[in-house]
C-alpha positions in Angstrom: 11.9 -2.6 -9.5 11.4 -4.2 -6.2 9.7 -1.7 -3.9 8.7 -1.8 -0.3 5.9 0.5 0.9 5.6 0.7 4.7 1.9 1.4 5.1 0.3 0.7 1.8 -3.3 -0.3 2.2 -5.1 3.1 2.7 -5.3 6.5 1.0 -1.9 7.7 -0.5 -0.2 4.4 0.2 -2.8 2.5 -1.6 -2.7 5.0 -4.5 1.1 4.6 -4.7 1.0 0.7 -4.7 -1.7 0.7 -7.4 0.3 2.9 -9.7 3.5 0.9 -9.2 1.7 -2.4 -9.9 0.3 -0.9 -13.1 3.8 -0.1 -14.1 4.8 -3.7 -13.6 6.9 -3.5 -10.5 7.3 -6.1 -7.7 5.6 -4.8 -4.6 6.0 -5.5 -0.9 3.8 -3.8 1.7 4.3 -3.8 5.4 1.3 -3.2 7.7 -0.2 -4.6 10.9 -3.0 -6.1 8.9 -5.7 -4.1 10.6 -6.9 -2.7 7.2 -7.7 -5.1 4.5 -5.3 -5.6 1.7 -7.0 -4.4 -1.5 -4.3 -5.9 -3.7 -4.6 -9.5 -2.4 -1.9 -11.7 -4.1 -0.6 -9.0 -6.4 1.7 -7.9 -3.5 3.6 -9.6 -0.8 2.2 -8.6 2.4 4.6 -8.5 5.4 2.7 -8.3 8.6 4.5 -6.3 11.2 3.8 -3.6 13.8 6.1 -0.8 12.5 6.0 0.8 15.9 7.4 -2.3 17.6 11.1 -1.6 17.2 12.4 -5.1 17.6 9.6 -6.7 15.6 10.1 -4.2 12.8 13.9 -4.8 12.6 13.4 -8.5 12.8 11.1 -8.5 9.7 13.5 -6.2 7.8 16.4 -8.4 8.7 14.5 -11.4 7.3 13.9 -9.7 4.0 17.6 -8.5 3.9 18.7 -12.1 4.3 16.3 -13.5 1.8 17.6 -11.2 -1.0 21.3 -11.7 -1.0 21.9 -9.6 -4.1 22.0 -5.8 -4.0 19.9 -3.9 -3.7 17.4 -5.7 -1.5 14.9 -3.0 -2.5 15.2 -0.6 -5.3 13.1 1.9 -3.4 11.4 2.0 0.0 8.6 4.5 0.8 7.8 5.0 4.5 4.4 6.5 5.3 4.6 5.5 9.0 7.7 7.1 10.6 6.8 9.5 13.3 9.9 10.0 15.5 13.7 9.5 15.5 13.5 5.9 16.7 11.3 4.9 13.7 13.9 6.3 11.3 16.8 4.8 13.2 15.3 1.4 13.2 15.3 1.2 9.5 18.8 2.6 9.2 20.1 0.1 11.8 19.2 -2.7 9.4 20.0 -1.0 6.0 23.0 1.2 6.8 25.4 -0.7 4.6 25.7 1.0 1.2 24.0 -0.7 -1.6 21.3 -2.5 0.3 18.6 -0.1 -0.8 18.4 2.1 -3.8 16.4 4.9 -2.4 14.5 5.6 0.9 11.6 8.1 0.6 10.3 9.5 3.9 6.8 11.1 4.0 7.0 14.0 6.3 4.7 16.9 7.1 4.4 20.7 7.0 4.0 20.5 10.7 7.8 20.4 11.0 7.7 24.1 10.1 4.8 24.9 12.5 6.9 23.9 15.5 9.7 26.2 14.5 10.2 29.9 14.9 9.0 32.0 12.0 11.1 34.9 10.8 8.9 36.1 7.8 5.3 36.2 6.7 5.8 34.8 3.2 5.7 31.3 1.9 7.5 28.6 3.9 10.5 27.2 2.0 12.5 24.0 2.8 15.2 26.0 4.5 12.8 27.2 7.2 13.1 23.7 8.6 16.4 24.8 10.2 14.8 27.5 12.3 15.1 26.7 16.0 12.1 25.3 17.8 9.5 27.7 19.0 8.1 27.3 22.5 5.7 24.3 23.0 2.0 24.9 22.5 0.5 24.3 25.8 -2.9 24.5 24.3 -2.2 21.6 21.8 0.7 19.5 23.0 -0.3 16.5 20.9 0.1 18.5 17.7 3.3 19.9 19.0 4.6 16.4 19.7 3.6 15.3 16.2 5.6 18.1 14.6 8.6 17.7 16.7 8.6 14.0 16.3 8.5 14.2 12.5 11.2 16.9 12.6 13.5 14.5 14.6 12.7 11.7 12.2 14.0 13.8 9.4 17.1 14.8 11.3 18.2 11.2 11.7 17.8 10.6 8.0 19.6 13.8 7.0 22.5 12.9 9.3 22.7 9.4 7.9 23.0 11.0 4.4 25.8 13.3 5.6 27.6 10.6 7.6 27.5 7.7 5.1 25.5 8.7 2.1 22.3 6.9 3.1 20.2 7.5 0.0 17.2 9.3 1.5 14.8 12.0 0.3 12.1 13.6 2.3 8.7 15.1 1.2 6.8 17.5 3.3 3.1 17.7 2.7 0.3 19.8 4.2 -3.4 18.8 4.5 -4.1 16.0 2.0 -7.4 15.6 0.2 -8.6 13.1 -2.3 -10.6 9.8 -2.9 -10.2 7.2 -0.1 -9.3 9.8 2.5 -10.2 7.8 5.6 -9.8 10.9 7.9 -13.1 12.1 6.3 -11.8 15.7 6.9 -13.0 17.3 3.7 -16.1 15.0 3.5 -17.4 16.5 6.8 -17.3 19.9 5.3 -19.0 18.6 2.1 -21.8 17.1 4.1 -22.1 20.3 6.2 -22.5 22.3 3.0 -25.0 19.9 1.6 -27.1 20.1 4.9 -27.8 23.8 4.2 -26.8 24.7 7.8 -24.5 27.8 8.3 -20.9 26.9 8.6 -18.9 28.3 11.5 -15.8 30.2 10.5 -13.4 30.4 13.4 -12.0 33.9 13.6 -13.7 34.7 10.3 -11.9 31.8 8.5 -9.3 34.4 7.3 -6.0 32.6 7.7 -4.5 31.1 4.6 -3.3 27.6 4.2 -2.2 25.1 1.5 -3.6 21.6 0.6 -2.2 18.9 -1.6 -4.1 16.4 -3.8 -3.3 12.7 -2.9 -2.7 11.8 -6.6 -0.2 14.7 -6.9 1.7 13.2 -3.9 1.9 9.8 -5.7 3.1 11.6 -8.8 5.9 13.3 -6.8 7.0 10.0 -5.2 7.2 8.3 -8.5 9.2 11.2 -10.0 11.7 11.1 -7.1 12.1 7.3 -7.7 12.7 7.9 -11.4 15.1 10.8 -11.0 17.1 9.0 -8.3 20.5 10.1 -7.0 20.2 13.8 -7.7 17.4 14.0 -5.1 19.4 12.3 -2.3 19.7 14.3 0.9 16.9 16.7 -0.1 13.5 17.6 1.2 10.8 18.9 -1.1 7.5 20.8 -0.2 4.4 19.6 -2.0 1.2 21.6 -2.1 -1.3 23.1 -4.4 -0.5 26.6 -5.9 -3.6 28.1 -4.3 -3.4 29.6 -0.8 -7.1 29.9 0.2 -8.4 31.0 3.5 -10.9 28.6 5.0 -13.8 30.8 3.8 -12.4 30.8 0.2 -11.8 27.1 0.3 -15.3 26.3 1.4 -16.8 28.8 -1.0 -14.9 26.9 -3.8 -16.1 23.5 -2.5 -19.7 24.8 -2.5 -19.3 26.0 -6.0 -18.1 22.6 -7.2 -21.0 20.8 -5.6 -23.6 23.4 -6.6 -24.4 24.7 -3.2 -24.9 28.4 -2.1 -23.0 28.5 1.2 -23.8 30.5 4.4 -21.2 31.2 7.0 -21.2 32.3 10.7 -18.2 34.0 12.3 -17.3 32.4 15.6 -14.4 32.7 18.1 -11.6 30.2 17.6 -11.7 29.7 21.4 -15.1 27.9 20.8 -13.0 25.0 19.3 -9.9 25.0 21.3 -9.6 24.6 25.0 -6.8 23.1 27.2 -7.8 20.1 29.4 -6.1 17.8 31.9 -2.6 16.5 31.0 -2.2 19.2 28.4 -4.6 17.5 26.0 -6.9 19.4 23.9 -10.5 18.9 23.1 -11.9 20.2 19.9 -15.6 20.6 20.0 -15.5 19.9 16.3 -12.8 17.6 15.1 -13.5 18.6 11.5 -11.8 22.0 12.4 -8.5 20.5 13.4 -6.8 20.7 10.0 -8.0 24.2 9.2 -8.6 26.3 12.3 -5.0 27.0 13.3 -4.5 27.9 17.0 -1.4 29.7 15.8 -3.6 32.4 14.2 -1.4 33.0 11.1 -1.0 32.0 7.5 0.6 28.6 6.8 1.4 28.2 3.1 4.2 26.1 1.6 6.5 27.2 -1.2 6.6 24.5 -4.0 9.2 26.1 -6.3 11.8 23.5 -5.5 9.6 20.5 -6.3 8.4 22.3 -9.6 12.0 22.9 -10.6 13.7 19.6 -9.7 10.9 17.1 -9.9 9.2 18.5 -13.0 6.1 18.4 -10.9 2.9 20.4 -11.4 0.1 20.2 -8.8 -3.6 19.7 -9.8 -5.6 23.0 -9.6 -7.6 23.3 -6.4 -10.9 23.4 -8.1 -10.2 20.1 -10.1 -8.9 18.4 -7.0 -12.0 19.4 -5.1 -14.2 18.2 -7.9 -12.6 14.8 -8.0 -12.7 14.4 -4.3 -16.3 15.6 -3.8 -17.6 13.5 -6.7 -15.9 10.4 -5.2 -17.4 10.9 -1.7 -20.8 11.2 -3.4 -20.3 8.1 -5.5 -21.0 4.4 -5.0 -17.2 3.9 -4.7 -17.2 5.6 -1.2 -17.0 2.8 1.3 -17.2 5.0 4.3 -20.2 5.2 6.5 -21.5 8.7 7.3 -20.1 9.5 10.7 -23.4 10.7 12.2 -26.4 12.7 11.4 -24.3 15.8 12.1 -20.8 14.5 10.9 -19.2 17.9 11.2 -19.6 17.5 15.0 -18.0 14.0 15.2 
C-alpha cells in the first residue's frame, strides 16, 4: 500500500509509520519539519504547514498530479485536523471518487465533553449527536478544541453521506505510552518518585479513561485492513478500566514500587479564569485529569471491540511499559524541572 500520514514524526504518528514500514508499505509523511524525521530515507517526507490552507492544498495537488493512477493513496491518516477547514481542505483536493482508498481522522473524546449529557453511564458514539452545551467560560481554549474537532468530524461525515467520501473517525481520550512528548504521565511518575504528597483535586474521585498509544496504532491498522465496512463510522478507543485519578495514581505507584501519599485539595486551586477568557492552571500536569466539569468521563468501546476485533492493553500493563520506558535510556526527553509536576 501507499500510505500518507499527516503528522508522523512523534508519538502515535511515529508508532504508526514504524509499524507500516515493518509491514513493507510505501510511506509518505507530511509535517512542517520542526521535529526530526526518525525514518530518514525510508519514507518520503513532504514538508508543509498543514495549517496553511493554500500551502496544504498545493502540496496535495502536486501529489495527486504525480500519481496518475487510482488511488493516489490507499490510505491517509490525519493526526493534525482540528477544525472544519482542515477537513475541507483535504476533501477539496481528493473529493473525486477513487483518488484515495481510505481517510482516517484522529479525533478526540472532547467532542463529547462539549455536548449535553443525558445520562451518567459510559459515553457511546451516538452521544456525539447531542446538542452543544453552553461554552465553558472558565476554560474557553478546551471548549474551542472540542468544538473544532466536532466540526472537523461533521465535514467528513457530510462528505461520506453526500458523495461516499471513504472516511472513518476514531475518538480517543488521554493517550499514554512511550515517546509521549506531552510528558503528562511522566510528571506524575516523577512526583511519585519524589516521595512528596500528590494533590488530589476534589479528592480525585471522578472517573476517566485512558488509551495506550500502541493500541491506537493497532486500531488504525485494523481499520485499514477491514476497509469499506468501516466507512462513515466513528469508533471510541479506550482502556477497559475506568479509574479515578486516585486509583490511577495508586496503580502507577504499584507498578514502579512506590508507596504513594495523597493530599485532598480544592479543584479551584488549579483552575481560575483570567483575561480574554483564558485559563491558567497552576499545575499543567493536572489538565488531562482534573476535569473542571466535575463528573465522570468514560468512553464505551463496545463498538470497536465488535467491529474492529480490537482489544485494549490492560491498564497495569500499559502503565508498566510507559513507566519503564520513561525510566530507561531510550527516553530522549529532559526532565522539565526540579519539580516537573509544577511545569
